[in-house]
C-alpha positions, 0 to 999 in steps of 0.5 A, spaced: 167 194 834 164 194 840 165 187 842 172 189 842 175 189 850 177 196 851 168 197 849 166 192 854 171 195 859 169 202 858 160 200 857 162 196 864 165 202 867 159 207 865 154 202 868 157 202 874 159 210 875 151 210 872 149 205 879 155 209 884 151 216 880 145 214 882 145 213 889 150 218 890 144 223 887 139 220 890 142 219 898 143 226 897 136 229 895 134 224 901 139 228 905 137 235 903 129 233 904 131 230 910 134 236 913 129 241 910 124 238 914 127 238 920 129 244 919 122 246 919 121 242 925 125 247 929 122 253 927 115 250 929 117 247 936 119 254 937 114 257 934 108 253 939 113 252 945 112 259 945 104 260 943 103 254 948 106 258 954 102 264 952 096 260 952 091 262 958 085 259 962 079 262 962 073 259 965 077 252 964 077 254 957 084 255 953 085 262 950 089 265 945 091 271 946 090 276 940 098 279 940 099 271 939 094 269 934 098 269 926 091 272 922 095 279 921 099 274 916 097 276 908 099 269 906 097 262 906 103 260 908 101 257 916 095 257 920 094 256 927 088 252 931 086 251 939 083 245 941 079 244 947 081 238 952 075 234 950 078 234 943 073 241 941 075 246 936 076 253 940 079 257 934 082 257 927 085 261 923 084 259 917 083 265 910 076 265 907 076 259 903 081 254 906 079 249 908 083 246 914 085 238 914 083 234 921 089 231 923 085 227 929 090 222 931 095 227 931 091 231 936 089 225 939 097 223 941 097 231 944 091 231 949 095 224 951 101 230 952 106 227 946 108 232 942 107 230 934 109 232 928 106 230 921 105 233 914 098 233 910 096 238 904 091 243 902 089 244 895 096 244 892 101 246 897 105 241 903 104 243 910 109 240 916 104 241 922 106 240 930 101 239 934 103 240 941 099 239 949 096 245 952 098 243 960 096 247 966 097 244 973 101 238 969 093 237 967 092 237 959 087 242 957 088 243 950 092 242 944 094 247 939 096 245 931 102 250 928 102 249 920 108 251 916 107 251 909 113 247 905 112 250 899 120 254 901 121 246 902 120 243 895 123 249 891 130 247 894 128 240 893 126 242 885 132 245 884 137 241 886 132 235 883 133 239 876 141 240 877 142 233 879 138 231 873 143 235 869 149 234 872 148 226 873 148 225 865 154 230 864 159 227 868 157 220 866 158 223 858 165 225 861 167 220 865 165 215 858 170 219 855 175 218 861 174 211 861 175 209 853 181 214 855 183 210 860 182 203 856 186 205 851 192 207 855 191 200 859 190 195 852 195 199 848 201 194 851 196 189 849 195 190 841 203 191 842 203 184 844 197 182 838 201 185 833 207 181 835 206 176 836 201 176 828 209 177 826 212 171 830 212 165 825 217 159 826 222 161 821 222 168 825 222 168 832 226 174 832 221 180 834 220 181 842 214 187 844 220 190 848 214 193 852 217 200 857 213 201 862 211 201 869 211 194 872 205 192 872 201 186 871 201 188 863 208 189 864 209 183 867 205 180 861 209 184 856 215 181 860 214 174 860 212 173 853 218 176 851 222 172 855 217 165 853 218 168 845 226 168 848 225 161 850 221 159 844 227 161 839 233 158 842 228 150 843 227 152 836 234 154 834 236 147 838 230 143 834 234 146 827 240 144 830 238 138 832 236 136 825 241 137 821 245 134 825 240 128 826 240 127 818 248 129 817 250 122 822 244 119 819 247 120 812 254 117 814 252 110 815 247 109 810 252 112 806 258 108 808 252 101 807 250 104 800 257 105 797 260 097 800 254 095 797 255 099 790 262 096 790 260 089 792 255 089 787 261 093 781 264 086 779 263 078 781 268 076 788 270 072 792 267 069 798 272 071 802 270 079 799 263 078 800 264 076 807 269 084 809 264 087 806 258 085 809 262 086 815 263 093 813 256 094 813 254 090 819 258 095 822 255 100 819 247 097 821 249 097 828 252 104 828 246 107 825 241 103 830 245 106 835 244 112 833 236 111 831 236 108 838 239 114 843 234 119 838 228 115 840 230 116 847 231 123 847 224 124 843 221 119 849 224 123 855 223 130 850 216 128 850 215 127 857 212 121 856 209 117 861 215 115 867 218 108 868 217 103 873 221 107 880 224 103 885 229 103 891 235 102 888 243 099 891 247 104 888 253 101 891 251 095 888 248 098 881 254 100 880 258 094 881 254 091 875 256 097 872 263 096 872 263 089 871 260 089 864 265 094 862 271 091 865 272 087 857 272 094 854 278 097 860 282 089 860 283 090 852 286 097 852 290 095 858 286 100 863 284 100 871 278 101 875 278 103 881 271 102 885 270 105 892 262 105 893 257 106 900 252 102 900 247 108 899 240 108 896 236 112 891 229 111 887 229 110 880 228 106 874 234 101 874 235 100 866 236 108 865 241 109 872 244 103 867 245 107 862 246 113 865 253 109 867 255 105 862 254 111 857 259 115 862 263 110 863 263 108 855 266 116 855 272 115 860 274 109 856 274 111 850 278 118 851 283 115 857 289 113 853 292 106 854 293 103 861 290 109 864 286 109 870 278 110 871 276 112 878 269 110 880 266 112 887 260 113 891 259 117 896 253 120 902 252 129 901 248 130 905 240 127 903 244 127 897 248 121 893 254 123 889 257 118 884 264 121 880 267 118 874 274 120 873 279 119 868 287 120 866 285 122 859 287 129 856 281 133 859 277 139 855 279 145 855 274 150 858 271 153 852 268 146 851 265 145 858 258 149 859 255 146 851 259 139 853 252 136 854 249 139 848 246 134 842 251 131 837 256 136 840 263 133 841 270 137 842 274 133 837 268 132 831 275 126 828 276 124 834 270 121 836 267 119 830 273 115 830 272 112 837 265 111 834 262 115 838 254 120 836 255 125 840 249 123 844 252 119 850 253 124 854 245 129 853 242 122 854 246 122 860 243 128 863 237 126 861 236 121 866 240 125 871 235 130 870 228 126 869 231 123 876 231 129 880 238 130 880 243 133 876 250 132 872 256 136 871 263 135 868 270 138 870 276 138 867 284 140 867 287 140 860 292 134 861 290 132 867 283 128 866 276 129 866 271 128 872 263 127 870 259 128 878 252 125 877 248 128 883 241 124 886 237 124 891 238 119 896 233 115 899 236 112 905 240 107 907 240 099 903 239 094 909 246 090 910 248 083 909 254 079 911 256 079 905 256 086 903 261 091 907 259 098 908 264 101 903 267 096 897 272 098 894 274 093 887 280 094 883 277 091 877 283 091 871 
């Protein structure tokens, strides 16, 4: 129990408070002692000045009139002595049995014209002593010493010390309870976070702290923890959905392959029958290989492995090469690809960017009807390169656009599978765009086609060459 954070906080709080109380008590005691001592010195100075003025000089020696003496006092709380100019004693009013100490240093200072305060003890009592010079006609003719008992001062200081010795521990005990109470209040939300975290598992990520309180450090911690749980829940949900979809997608070609093999093994066939079976198996295996490749690419992207080699790329030249690569697919469907590209430059991995635009162009070709048109353009967007790929296909309904880049999401699952799609092409395109510091978006109107917009950071203008115009316009059919 005593190893918990609340007890450590309380312990440090008590230690700090104990130090503060110790310093406060010591400072109070010393300040009061100095104040009482100064008050006693003021009384001594006042009496000494009055008595010095009453001293008379007879036959060259200082004399003290009877009315100025303190010998009528009935207690031993004061004394007075008068010295000649050579330091010899003229008068002392010490009581019987009272032995006055010699204060030679203070006397020497007074005989040199300096007022001096000192402290001494007579028996068990402390005395404060003032030594004043007796000056006549500018000459020091003697010295006067007056001492007052510090009994009242010491009694007051002792009373103060007892009060401090009782009050400080009482305050410390009271503050310890308050410190433990505050620690419990401050760390209560931490316990709530701990209990919530203990209930969390991969199968149950729905728990939340839901702390209601001020927007302080603990409140922000609880809010951050809830936000983290929400992100984890969403990530786990995507992962479960991805795993389920991936297993389904992998099972489909494997089932087809095994089915074709089983049919081929049922009875002997002619060579042409085996050839058809092997052709079907090959197509399914190719589909399976593409799907596995896409999954591995996304897995590497999720793992954020070492970044690929980055180089300056002329995006217009890259788009021309990609358009030329898909031209046979478009020609087979009597589609026309129109390319308009300004000579702009980006930094990135050429293979990944080719894969990005191949996926988008392949998607446009699949969903553009026979004889349709696909437009590919590249423009400067003020520090950004904007690439648009537009098709004249059936378009995408608005409710599908927010989830268009989710893994394995298909607007029309039956039609997509007929076209051979795996549902990962747009996800891979988005992953590549984000890895290059860019973004990808989709715009669509049902019945009028769709436009995919890729935005990448521009890095400058590529050098022009005589065979490359500043604006490339190509009609690939």
